[in-house]
C-alpha positions in Angstrom: -26.9 40.7 27.2 -30.1 39.3 26.3 -32.6 41.0 27.6 -34.6 38.3 29.4 -38.7 38.3 28.7 -41.7 38.9 31.4 -43.1 35.5 32.6 -46.6 35.5 34.0 -46.6 32.5 34.7 -49.8 31.3 32.1 -49.9 27.2 32.7 -51.6 26.8 29.0 -49.1 27.5 26.8 -51.7 28.5 24.2 -52.6 31.1 26.3 -49.1 32.9 27.2 -48.6 36.5 27.3 -46.3 37.4 25.0 -43.8 39.6 25.7 -42.8 42.9 23.3 -38.8 42.6 24.8 -38.2 40.0 22.3 -36.3 41.7 19.0 -36.5 39.2 16.4 -34.4 40.4 12.9 -36.5 38.7 10.1 -34.2 38.3 6.5 -35.5 37.6 2.8 -35.2 38.8 0.0 -39.1 39.1 -0.7 -40.2 42.8 0.5 -44.0 41.3 0.0 -43.6 38.4 3.1 -41.3 40.6 5.1 -43.8 43.7 5.3 -46.5 40.3 6.0 -44.9 39.1 8.3 -44.2 41.7 10.4 -48.2 42.3 10.4 -48.6 38.9 11.6 -46.3 38.4 14.4 -45.8 42.6 15.6 -48.1 41.7 18.3 -45.7 38.5 20.1 -42.4 40.7 18.9 -40.4 43.2 18.6 -39.5 42.4 14.7 -37.1 44.4 12.7 -37.4 43.1 8.8 -34.4 42.9 6.1 -35.0 42.5 2.6 -31.2 42.1 1.8 -28.7 39.9 3.7 -25.8 41.9 3.2 -28.2 44.9 5.6 -29.1 42.3 7.9 -25.8 41.0 8.6 -24.0 44.2 9.0 -26.0 45.6 11.3 -26.2 42.4 13.5 -24.1 42.0 16.6 -23.7 39.9 19.8 -27.0 40.5 22.1 -28.6 43.0 19.8 -31.3 40.3 19.2 -33.1 37.6 20.7 -33.9 35.5 17.8 -33.2 35.1 13.4 -35.9 34.4 11.5 -34.3 34.2 7.6 -35.6 32.8 3.8 -34.0 30.1 2.5 -33.6 30.8 -1.3 -31.9 34.5 -1.7 -29.4 36.2 -4.5 -25.5 36.3 -3.2 -25.9 34.5 0.2 -28.4 31.9 0.8 -29.9 30.9 4.7 -27.3 28.3 5.3 -24.1 30.8 4.5 -26.4 33.4 6.5 -27.2 31.2 9.2 -22.5 30.7 9.5 -22.6 34.3 9.2 -24.7 35.0 12.2 -23.4 32.1 14.4 -20.1 33.5 13.6 -21.4 36.8 15.8 -23.6 35.7 18.3 -22.6 32.0 19.3 -26.3 31.5 21.9 -28.6 33.3 19.4 -31.6 30.9 18.0 -31.9 30.9 13.7 -35.1 29.5 12.6 -36.2 29.4 8.8 -39.0 30.3 7.4 -39.4 29.2 3.4 -41.4 28.5 0.6 -39.6 25.4 0.5 -40.7 22.2 1.6 -38.3 19.7 1.0 -36.9 17.5 3.7 -33.2 17.1 2.4 -33.4 21.3 2.6 -34.8 20.3 6.1 -32.0 17.8 7.0 -29.1 19.9 6.4 -30.4 23.7 7.9 -30.5 20.6 11.2 -26.6 19.7 10.4 -25.4 23.6 10.7 -27.2 23.7 13.6 -30.1 25.6 13.0 -33.1 25.9 15.9 -36.0 25.1 13.7 -37.8 25.0 10.3 -41.0 26.0 9.2 -42.6 26.7 5.4 -44.8 29.9 5.0 -48.0 28.7 5.4 -48.3 31.9 7.9 -52.6 32.2 7.0 -53.2 29.1 8.5 -53.8 30.3 12.3 -52.1 26.8 13.9 -49.1 27.8 12.1 -48.4 31.5 13.3 -49.0 29.6 16.7 -46.3 26.7 16.7 -43.7 29.5 14.6 -44.3 32.1 17.8 -44.3 29.2 19.9 -40.6 28.0 18.5 -39.3 31.4 18.4 -40.0 31.7 22.4 -38.7 28.4 23.6 -35.8 29.1 21.1 -34.6 32.4 23.5 -35.4 31.0 26.7 -33.2 27.6 25.7 -30.4 30.6 24.6 -30.6 32.4 28.0 -30.7 29.6 30.1 -27.5 28.2 28.0 -26.2 30.9 29.0 -27.1 31.4 33.2 -25.5 27.9 32.9 -21.9 29.1 31.9 -21.9 31.8 34.4 -22.9 29.5 37.0 -19.9 27.1 35.7 -17.0 29.5 35.4 -18.0 30.4 39.4 -18.0 27.2 39.8 -15.0 26.6 38.6 -13.3 29.6 40.6 -14.3 28.2 44.0 -12.9 25.1 42.6 -10.0 27.0 42.4 -10.1 28.9 45.3 -9.6 24.9 47.4 -6.3 24.3 49.0 -6.8 20.6 48.6 -6.1 19.7 44.5 -9.0 19.0 42.6 -9.9 17.3 39.4 -12.8 16.7 37.3 -12.5 14.1 34.6 -15.4 11.9 31.9 -16.6 8.5 32.1 -13.1 8.2 30.0 -10.9 9.3 32.2 -10.4 12.8 30.1 -9.4 15.3 32.2 -11.9 18.4 31.9 -10.5 20.9 35.0 -7.8 20.6 37.0 -6.6 23.5 40.2 -3.8 25.0 40.0 -2.8 22.9 43.4 -3.7 19.5 41.3 -1.5 20.7 38.1 1.1 21.5 39.7 1.5 18.3 41.6 1.3 16.7 38.0 4.3 19.3 37.0 2.9 22.4 35.0 -0.6 24.5 34.5 -3.5 23.5 34.0 -3.7 24.0 30.5 -0.9 21.2 29.9 -3.5 18.6 31.6 -7.2 19.4 30.4 -8.2 17.2 27.1 -5.2 14.2 28.2 -6.0 10.9 29.8 -4.8 9.5 32.9 -3.1 7.0 31.1 -1.2 9.3 29.6 0.2 11.1 32.6 0.6 8.2 35.1 2.0 4.7 34.6 0.0 2.4 33.8 -0.6 0.3 37.0 -1.9 3.7 38.7 -4.1 4.5 35.4 -5.9 1.5 36.1 -6.6 1.7 39.8 -7.3 5.3 39.3 -10.1 4.4 36.1 -11.2 1.2 38.7 -12.4 3.4 41.1 -13.9 6.1 39.0 -15.8 3.7 37.1 -17.1 1.9 40.5 -18.2 5.1 41.3 -19.8 5.8 37.4 -21.9 2.7 38.2 -22.8 2.9 41.6 -24.2 6.7 41.0 -22.9 7.4 44.0 -19.6 8.6 45.7 -16.7 6.6 47.0 -13.6 7.7 49.1 -10.4 5.3 48.6 -6.7 5.3 49.5 -4.6 5.0 46.8 -1.1 5.7 45.8 -0.5 7.7 42.6 2.9 8.6 40.6 3.6 12.8 41.2 6.1 15.2 40.4 8.8 11.6 39.8 7.2 9.6 43.1 5.5 7.5 44.2 2.4 9.7 47.0 -0.3 8.3 49.3 -3.6 10.0 49.1 -7.0 9.8 50.2 -9.5 10.5 47.4 -13.1 11.4 48.0 -15.3 10.7 44.0 -18.2 12.6 43.9 -21.0 12.0 40.6 -21.9 14.8 38.5 -25.3 13.7 37.6 -27.4 15.3 34.0 -30.8 15.9 34.6 -31.6 12.2 33.4 -29.6 11.3 36.1 -26.7 10.0 34.2 -23.2 10.1 36.0 -21.5 11.9 33.2 -18.3 13.5 34.5 -16.9 12.8 38.3 -14.9 15.2 40.0 -12.1 14.7 42.7 -10.7 16.3 45.1 -7.2 15.0 47.0 -6.0 14.8 50.5 -1.7 13.1 50.3 -1.5 11.1 53.5 1.8 10.3 52.3 4.3 10.5 55.5 1.7 8.8 57.4 1.0 6.4 55.8 4.6 5.7 55.6 4.7 5.0 58.9 1.5 2.7 59.2 3.7 0.7 56.6 6.9 0.2 58.3 4.8 -1.4 61.1 3.3 -3.5 59.1 6.3 -5.0 57.0 7.7 -5.8 60.5 5.0 -7.6 61.1 4.8 -9.6 57.8 8.5 -10.3 58.1 8.4 -12.1 61.4 4.8 -14.0 59.9 6.6 -14.7 57.2 9.5 -16.0 58.3 7.3 -18.2 61.6 4.2 -19.3 61.5 2.6 -17.8 57.9 4.8 -18.6 55.5 2.3 -18.8 52.0 4.8 -21.9 51.0 5.2 -25.4 53.0 8.4 -25.0 55.0 9.8 -27.5 57.2 13.3 -27.7 59.2 15.4 -31.4 59.9 18.0 -32.2 62.0 21.5 -33.9 61.2 19.7 -37.2 61.0 16.8 -36.1 58.8 14.1 -35.9 62.2 11.5 -32.8 61.4 12.3 -29.7 64.1 9.9 -27.9 62.9 6.6 -27.4 59.7 4.5 -24.6 59.4 0.7 -24.7 58.2 1.1 -24.1 54.8 3.2 -27.8 55.2 0.5 -29.5 57.2 -2.9 -27.8 55.2 -0.9 -29.4 51.9 -0.7 -32.8 53.6 -3.1 -33.2 55.8 -1.0 -34.5 58.7 -1.7 -32.1 62.5 2.2 -31.1 64.1 2.0 -33.5 66.4 1.7 -36.7 63.8 4.8 -34.7 61.5 7.2 -33.4 65.2 9.9 -35.7 65.7 9.3 -38.4 62.9 11.7 -39.3 60.0 11.1 -37.2 57.0 11.7 -40.6 54.6 8.6 -42.0 56.7 6.0 -39.1 54.8 8.2 -40.5 51.3 7.2 -43.6 48.9 9.0 -46.4 49.4 10.8 -46.1 45.8 12.2 -42.6 47.5 12.5 -43.9 51.0 15.7 -45.4 49.6 16.8 -42.6 47.8 16.4 -40.1 50.4 19.6 -41.0 52.8 22.0 -40.9 49.8 20.2 -36.9 49.2 20.0 -35.5 52.2 23.6 -36.9 52.9 24.5 -34.4 49.8 22.6 -31.4 50.8 25.0 -30.9 53.8 27.7 -31.3 51.8 27.0 -28.6 49.8 25.0 -27.1 51.6 22.0 -26.4 49.7 19.1 -28.1 47.7 18.3 -27.0 44.0 15.1 -28.0 42.5 14.6 -31.2 44.3 11.9 -34.0 43.7 10.7 -36.2 46.0 6.3 -37.9 45.8 5.3 -38.0 49.2 2.7 -39.7 51.2 0.0 -36.9 51.9 -2.3 -38.4 55.3 -5.6 -39.6 53.4 -2.8 -41.6 51.3 -2.9 -39.3 47.9 0.6 -38.9 46.0 2.4 -35.5 45.2 5.5 -34.6 43.8 7.0 -31.3 45.6 10.0 -29.6 45.0 12.5 -28.7 47.5 14.7 -25.4 47.9 16.8 -25.7 50.9 20.0 -24.1 52.9 21.4 -25.4 55.8 21.9 -23.1 58.4 25.6 -23.7 60.6 27.0 -22.0 63.8 30.5 -19.9 64.1 33.0 -22.7 63.2 30.8 -24.4 60.7 29.2 -26.7 62.4 25.5 -28.2 61.1 23.0 -26.9 62.8 19.3 -27.4 61.1 17.7 -27.4 57.7 15.7 -24.7 55.6 13.0 -26.4 53.1 9.9 -24.8 51.1 8.6 -26.7 49.0 6.1 -26.6 46.1 3.4 -29.1 45.1 4.2 -29.5 41.3 2.7 -32.5 41.5 0.4 -31.3 37.7 3.5 -30.0 36.1 5.0 -33.7 36.7 1.9 -34.7 35.1 2.0 -32.1 32.1 5.3 -33.4 31.2 4.4 -37.7 31.6 1.7 -35.8 28.9 4.4 -33.8 26.5 6.3 -37.1 26.4 3.5 -39.0 24.9 2.4 -36.6 22.9 6.1 -36.6 21.8 6.1 -40.1 21.1 2.2 -39.8 19.1 4.0 -37.1 16.8 3.1 -37.4 13.0 6.9 -35.9 12.2 10.1 -37.8 13.0 12.3 -36.4 15.3 15.7 -37.2 17.5 17.7 -35.4 20.2 21.6 -34.8 19.5 23.8 -33.8 22.3 26.5 -31.9 21.9 28.6 -34.8 21.5 26.8 -35.1 18.6 25.4 -38.6 19.9 21.7 -39.1 19.4 20.1 -39.7 23.0 16.7 -40.3 21.9 14.3 -41.1 18.0 10.6 -41.0 18.5 8.5 -44.3 17.1 7.7 -42.0 13.6 11.5 -41.5 12.9 12.4 -45.6 12.5 8.7 -45.6 10.5 9.3 -43.5 7.9 13.1 -43.8 7.3 13.4 -47.6 9.1 16.6 -47.4 11.1 16.1 -48.3 15.1 18.0 -46.6 17.5 20.8 -49.2 17.7 21.6 -48.5 13.6 22.7 -44.4 14.5 23.5 -43.5 17.4 25.6 -41.1 16.3 24.8 -38.1 13.4 28.1 -39.0 12.2 26.1 -42.8 11.6 23.3 -41.2 9.9 24.9 -39.4 7.7 26.3 -42.3 5.8 23.0 -44.2 5.5 21.1 -41.6 4.5 23.6 -40.5 2.2 25.7 -42.5 1.0 26.7 -40.2 -2.3 30.3 -39.1 -0.5 30.1 -36.1 -3.0 26.6 -35.3 -1.8 27.7 -36.4 1.5 30.3 -33.9 2.3 27.9 -31.0 1.0 25.3 -31.9 4.0 27.8 -32.2 6.8 29.6 -28.6 5.3 25.6 -27.4 6.1 25.3 -29.5 9.4 28.1 -27.8 10.9 27.8 -24.5 9.5 24.6 -24.7 11.8 25.8 -25.6 14.3 28.4 -22.7 14.3 25.6 -20.5 13.4 23.2 -21.4 16.4 22.3 -18.7 19.5 19.4 -19.8 20.6 17.2 -19.8 17.7 15.8 -22.2 15.1 17.3 -23.1 11.8 16.1 -24.5 8.8 13.9 -25.2 6.6 17.3 -26.9 4.7 15.6 -29.6 1.7 18.1 -32.9 0.8 17.1 -35.7 -0.8 17.4 -38.3 2.0 18.2 -42.1 1.7 15.7 -44.6 3.5 16.6 -47.9 4.8 13.8 -49.2 2.1 16.2 -48.0 -0.6 13.8 -45.2 -1.4 14.8 -41.9 -2.1 12.7 -39.3 -0.2 12.9 -35.7 -0.5 13.3 -34.4 3.5 13.5 -30.9 5.0 14.6 -30.6 8.9 14.7 -28.2 11.2 16.9 -27.4 14.1 15.7 -26.4 17.6 17.6 -25.8 20.2 16.7 -27.0 23.8 18.4 -27.3 27.5 21.6 -27.9 28.2 23.4 -27.6 24.8 21.1 -30.1 23.1 19.1 -29.8 20.2 16.2 -30.9 18.5 15.6 -32.3 14.6 12.6 -32.6 13.4 12.4 -33.9 9.7 9.1 -33.4 7.2 8.8 -35.8 4.6 7.7 -33.7 1.3 8.2 -35.5 -1.7 4.3 -35.7 -2.4 4.1 -32.8 -1.4 6.9 -31.3 -4.1 5.2 -33.9 -7.0 2.0 -31.8 -6.6 3.5 -28.2 -6.7 5.1 -29.4 -9.8 1.8 -30.2 -11.2 0.0 -26.9 -9.9 3.3 -25.4 -11.0 1.9 -26.9 -14.6 -1.5 -26.4 -13.8 -0.7 -22.0 -13.8 1.3 -22.4 -16.9 -1.9 -22.7 -18.5 -4.5 -20.5 -16.3 -1.4 -18.0 -17.1 -1.7 -18.2 -20.7 -5.2 -18.7 -21.0 -5.5 -15.1 -19.1 -3.2 -13.9 -21.2 -5.6 -14.4 -24.4 -9.6 -13.8 -22.2 -11.4 -11.0 -23.7 -11.2 -8.9 -20.8 -8.0 -6.8 -19.4 -5.9 -8.4 -17.1 -3.2 -7.1 -15.2 -1.1 -8.5 -12.3 1.8 -6.8 -9.8 4.8 -7.7 -7.8 5.2 -6.0 -3.8 6.3 -2.8 -5.4 3.4 -2.7 -7.5 5.4 -2.7 -10.8 3.5 -4.7 -13.2 4.7 -8.4 -13.9 1.6 -9.5 -17.0 -0.4 -7.2 -18.9 -2.3 -9.9 -21.1 -3.7 -8.8 -24.8 -6.7 -7.2 -24.4 -4.6 -4.6 -21.7 -3.3 -3.7 -24.9 -6.2 -3.1 -27.3 -8.0 -0.6 -24.8 -5.0 1.2 -23.7 -2.2 1.1 -26.8 0.2 0.5 -24.7 1.9 -2.7 -24.7 3.2 -4.9 -22.6 6.5 -4.8 -23.3 6.2 -0.7 -22.2 4.5 -1.4 -19.1 6.2 -4.5 -17.5 8.5 -4.2 -14.7 8.2 -0.2 -15.8 8.0 2.3 -12.1 6.1 5.2 -14.3 3.5 2.3 -15.9 1.3 3.6 -13.6 1.7 7.5 -13.8 1.3 7.1 -17.7 -2.5 5.7 -16.6 -3.0 7.4 -13.8 -1.0 11.0 -14.6 -2.7 12.8 -12.0 -0.6 12.3 -8.8 -3.8 12.7 -6.4 -6.3 9.9 -8.4 -3.6 7.7 -8.6 -2.8 7.6 -4.9 -6.6 7.1 -4.2 -6.4 4.1 -7.2 -3.5 2.9 -5.2 -4.7 3.2 -1.6 -8.7 1.8 -2.8 -6.4 -1.0 -4.0 -4.4 -1.8 -0.7 -7.0 -0.6 1.5 -9.3 -3.4 0.6 -7.2 -5.5 0.8 -6.7 -6.6 -2.8 -10.3 -8.1 -3.2 -12.4 -5.5 -4.9 -15.7 -5.7 -6.8 -16.6 -3.6 -10.1 -14.3 -0.7 -8.1 -14.8 2.0 -11.9 -11.7 4.1 -12.1 -10.9 6.4 -15.5 -7.7 5.7 -17.1 -5.7 7.7 -19.8 -4.8 5.9 -22.9 -1.7 6.4 -24.8 -3.6 8.8 -27.2 -4.4 10.7 -25.1 -8.0 9.3 -24.6 -9.7 8.4 -21.6 -11.8 5.4 -20.6 -13.4 3.8 -17.7 -12.7 0.5 -16.3 -14.3 -1.2 -14.1 -11.8 -3.5 -11.9 -12.8 -6.3 -10.0 -10.2 -8.9 -7.8 -10.4 -11.4 -5.6 -6.0 -11.7 -5.1 -7.0 -12.3 -1.3 -8.9 -14.8 -1.6 -7.4 -16.6 -5.0 -3.4 -16.1 -4.6 -1.5 -16.7 -7.4 1.5 -18.0 -7.2 4.2 -14.9 -8.5 2.3 -12.3 -8.2 1.3 -10.4 -5.7 -1.8 -9.2 -6.4 -4.2 -9.3 -9.5 -7.4 -8.0 -11.1 -9.0 -8.6 -14.2 -10.9 -5.3 -15.8 -13.5 -4.4 -18.6 -14.3 -1.5 -20.6 -17.6 0.7 -19.5 -17.0 4.1 -20.9 -19.4 3.7 -23.2 -21.8 3.2 -20.6 -21.0 5.4 -18.0 -21.5 8.1 -20.8 -24.5 6.8 -21.0 -25.8 7.0 -17.2 -23.9 10.6 -17.4 -26.4 11.5 -19.8 -29.6 10.0 -18.2 -28.0 12.0 -14.6 -27.8 15.1 -16.1 -31.5 14.6 -17.2 -32.6 13.7 -13.3 -30.6 16.5 -12.3 -32.5 19.1 -15.1 -35.6 17.4 -13.7 -35.2 17.7 -10.5 -34.1 21.4 -10.6 -37.2 21.4 -12.8 -39.7 20.1 -9.4 -37.5 22.6 -7.1 -38.4 26.0 -9.4 -42.1 24.8 -9.5 -42.4 24.1 -5.7 -40.6 26.6 -4.5 -41.3 29.9 -7.0 -44.9 29.3 -7.2 -46.0 28.5 -3.5 -44.1 31.2 -2.7 -47.1 34.2 -4.3 -49.7 31.2 -3.0 -49.0 32.1 0.6 -48.1 35.2 0.1 -51.5 36.2 -2.1 -53.4 33.6 0.4 -52.2 35.7 3.7 -53.5 39.1 1.9 -56.8 37.3 1.3 -57.3 36.5 5.1 -56.0 39.5 6.2 -59.2 40.7 4.2 -61.6 39.8 6.3 -59.5 40.4 10.1 -58.8 44.6 8.3 -61.6 45.4 6.3 -60.8 48.8 6.8 -57.6 48.1 4.6 -59.9 46.2 1.4 -58.7 48.2 -1.7 -54.6 48.5 -0.1 -54.4 44.5 0.6 -56.8 43.6 -2.8 -54.6 45.3 -4.7 -51.7 43.7 -3.0 -53.1 40.2 -3.6 -54.1 41.7 -7.3 -50.4 41.8 -7.9 -49.6 38.4 -6.4 -51.5 36.8 -8.9 -49.7 38.7 -12.0 -46.5 36.9 -10.6 -47.9 33.5 -10.3 -49.5 34.2 -13.7 -46.3 35.2 -15.3 -44.6 32.1 -13.8 -46.9 29.8 -14.9 -46.2 31.1 -18.3 -42.2 31.2 -18.2 -42.5 27.8 -16.6 -44.9 26.5 -19.5 -42.3 28.1 -21.5 -39.1 26.4 -20.0 -40.8 22.9 -20.3 -41.1 23.3 -24.1 -38.9 25.1 -24.7 -36.0 22.9 -27.2 -37.6 19.9 -26.8 -38.8 20.3 -30.3 -37.9 21.9 -32.8 -38.9 23.1 -36.7 -38.5 23.0 -39.7 -34.7 25.2 -40.4 -34.7 27.5 -42.5 -32.4 29.9 -43.8 -32.9 34.0 -42.3 -30.9 37.0 -41.9 -31.5 37.6 -37.6 -31.8 40.7 -38.2 -35.4 41.2 -38.6 -35.6 39.4 -36.0 -34.1 41.9 -34.2 -35.4 45.3 -35.4 -38.9 43.4 -35.0 -38.3 42.8 -31.4 -36.4 46.4 -30.5 -39.9 47.8 -32.0 -42.0 45.6 -29.7 -40.4 46.5 -25.9 -39.0 50.5 -27.2 -41.8 52.8 -25.6 -42.4 56.5 -27.0 -40.1 59.1 -24.6 -37.6 55.4 -24.3 -33.9 56.8 -24.7 -32.6 53.7 -26.7 -30.9 53.2 -29.8 -30.1 50.0 -31.6 -26.9 49.6 -33.5 -27.2 46.3 -36.4 -23.8 44.9 -38.3 -24.0 46.7 -41.7 -24.0 43.4 -43.6 -26.5 40.3 -43.1 -25.7 37.4 -42.2 -28.1 33.9 -43.2 -28.3 31.4 -41.0 -30.7 28.4 -40.8 -33.2 28.2 -37.8 -36.5 27.5 -36.4 -38.4 30.7 -36.9 -40.5 30.6 -34.7 -38.4 29.4 -31.6 -35.1 31.9 -32.4 -37.7 34.7 -32.0 -38.2 33.6 -28.3 -34.6 34.0 -27.7 -34.1 37.4 -29.5 -36.6 38.5 -27.4 -36.0 37.1 -24.0 -32.7 38.9 -25.1 -34.1 42.0 -25.5 -36.4 42.5 -22.8 -33.5 41.6 -20.1 -32.4 44.5 -22.6 -34.8 46.9 -21.5 -35.5 44.9 -18.0 -32.3 45.8 -16.6 -30.7 48.8 -18.3 -28.4 51.1 -16.1 -30.5 54.4 -14.8 -27.1 56.6 -14.6 -27.1 56.1 -17.9 -29.0 58.5 -20.2 -29.8 56.5 -23.4 -30.1 52.3 -23.3 -27.7 51.1 -26.7 -28.4 47.8 -27.8 -25.5 46.4 -30.1 -26.0 43.1 -32.7 -23.9 41.2 -34.8 -23.2 37.9 -36.6 -19.7 37.0 -37.8 -19.6 33.5 -40.2 -16.1 31.6 -38.7 -14.9 27.9 -39.7 -17.0 26.1 -38.1 -20.4 27.9 -38.2 -21.9 31.3 -37.2 -20.7 33.7 -34.3 -23.6 35.9 -32.4 -23.3 38.7 -30.6 -25.9 40.8 -29.2 -24.7 43.5 -26.5 -26.0 46.3 -24.1 -24.5 49.0 -21.7 -27.2 47.9 -18.8 -26.1 47.0 -15.4 -24.0 44.6 -15.9 -23.7 40.8 -14.2 -21.0 40.7 -11.0 -19.1 38.1 -11.2 -19.8 36.4 -7.5 -23.9 36.4 -9.5 -21.8 35.7 -13.1 -21.9 31.3 -11.9 -25.4 31.2 -11.4 -27.1 33.6 -14.1 -27.9 30.2 -15.6 -30.1 28.4 -13.2 -33.7 28.2 -13.6 -35.4 30.5 -11.4 -32.0 32.5 -10.3 -33.2 36.3 -10.8 -30.5 39.1 -10.0 -34.1 41.0 -8.6 -37.4 39.0 -8.0 -39.1 42.7 -8.4 -38.1 42.8 -12.3 -38.2 38.8 -13.5 -38.9 35.4 -12.4 -35.7 33.7 -13.4 -36.7 32.1 -16.7 -35.4 33.7 -19.7 -31.7 32.9 -19.6 -32.5 29.1 -19.4 -35.2 28.9 -22.5 -33.0 30.3 -24.1 -30.2 27.9 -23.7 -32.4 25.1 -23.9 -33.4 26.3 -27.6 -29.8 27.2 -28.5 -28.8 23.2 -27.2 -31.7 22.0 -29.7 -30.0 23.8 -32.6 -26.8 21.7 -32.0 -24.9 25.5 -30.6 -24.1 27.0 -27.1 -25.0 30.0 -24.8 -23.1 32.1 -22.5 -22.5 35.3 -21.4 -19.1 37.7 -20.6 -19.3 41.2 -18.1 -16.8 43.0 -17.4 -19.2 43.8 -13.6 -21.8 46.2 -12.8 -22.7 49.2 -14.8 -20.2 47.5 -17.9 -23.1 46.4 -19.6 -23.4 42.5 -20.9 -22.1 40.1 -24.0 -24.6 37.5 -25.0 -23.2 35.0 -27.1 -24.3 32.1 -29.4 -22.3 30.0 -31.3 -24.3 28.2 -33.8 -23.1 25.3 -35.8 -23.1 24.7 -39.2 
């Protein structure tokens, strides 16, 4: 466990009593900065320093440090990797970045990785130092508070588990966060089966909706709620009394709720049975929700309920004993005796409609349902009828009838015997025939299809449709129909089954539509001819994404002919051979609903070359008949090459700017730090001055390297023929000192190459300097070998040594500007300078090493 520091209750944070019980782990590959940090902060915390991330991680265990301060840019592991490894060991320990790089992008990265804070190395400023110290203290306190909170939550969970009733906790979306054993048992499992699931997954929809409604009330009001509700538990409906309590955060916002329930199912069952008996009794008597009446054998009213009186506006005294016909309109008064006799004979009334007169003179349409009650011998006792007000339904039916009359389509109703019961005015206007002229389907066929053979075909189709109709619409069929005006029209018809085995036939005159389609089809052919010969690529696909159009520009760009691509199921594989890339292209096209703008994808041509095509499609907005989708493309390969080159130069410039920022700022911070300590600790002047002077030498070396790097490879002088062995000998003599055990081995025969002597001398000097700088102390003698070999395309130069070698994990980074495996001996610019000079000579530069302690080889391949 982490040790809680003693707090002396200081109200002013700047006057905080710092506690030495905080243990801080500091990681930085710059030993000078480690020393300076410890001098600055040892009076605040117990600081333990590590110049190697691997040592810090191997020593780190859960709870043995209160906070970690780390640099970002270090060999082997950078700060983000260190952060990830530390959090795996102790998720609660705060990690603070203190780096020489002041980059907003890096700050965003570290905060996204759950870093606690981010500082630059301005440690010579008192305010900055105080801010960093405050940040460490606050982070440690917050971490300990979180641990204490988790302990409290664990005790709280144990208390809820001990409850004798079901207890559960859900978030604001109804997701279970906690259930005790009893609640889980009621749901038919253990708590782990239900945590993380929504109520809607565990309960039928109506129960889940009601429970969520109660929860939302508590969330909205912030007050507890006690509810009685039915819940689906153990395959049965149970009734619970549930107390719901809101849980709020420090801002007072409800973040979740906790509820405890008591099963009151048996109690509620007894109460419900009593209420149901009361309800049935009232329903059969006074409080029935629908109007009720009872008539004697002569049609006189024996009884009515309050709903009847309310609907018609009468009092009970105005109704009882009166004949029912007195409350009907004149038309229905004459119909009532006959209908009432039929009712008494059959004993049942179903959907019987009467227009009734209200007390205020208003008219309603009432639809009755009723039965006759009889005695043991079957003699009439009285009627029992209810009715509903269908006035609005009748009005709607009238409106529908009017709509049919005014429909812009011809329409007829045909019964099961083939008789035409109705035809609308539009039928007469379209075909010229009245209802008297076409009483049957047979009469219609004779008039509309005078050709015998054609009419037989029509009749066969009609008989087939009538045999297949099963409550579903049939159509649309199209036929040439002769009108009374002796005009031939192309007519489409659709059969719609309706009630009582009748059908409705809806006609549509599509003569002009067909003519327009012919014109459109001719225009489409012209359109396709234009597209086929456009100076841009055009392809089209069917529903299965098979190519059905491949214009001439597609052939010119890709080398594939239309015959090779059209209807070829492997066409897209030829263009996009990589399965994942091809799937991505297809899914992108589909996801954009076939509407893309300048979407760039790389395809492979028939000759194996690759080209980047910018595709655009408006298939979704402008569909073409017969094409499921289509797109046009422009070859932008040359433009992409230019853009890639520009981006590479921009990256190079950004890398250079970063190194200037990082590698110049770091020694400057340390230099100013030592100079500030001279005033505070004058007794240590000689030691601090020496360290400051050392930082100044580093700074001058960095500046010279940066200037060399900025000029390297930009301009080279005139190339002349030289023997590189002379450069090797001179450079070896320059770096060789007396007492140094070193040998230089040259190949016997020299090779003449054309280079700029001045710039290429820098290449040899940097390679020679690295050989002496990174010699292996475990070996008695440094051995350097040089050889140059003529090849078919130019010259291959190899410079090798038996030094410390290069580890495989470092090999991918050694050419990065400013990267070095040892900041004490190098600044990481040498290999970058070599690479730029070699590239300017139209060559390539790379390194080979079998690993630590096995030496290194550097290869330069120059083209003639």
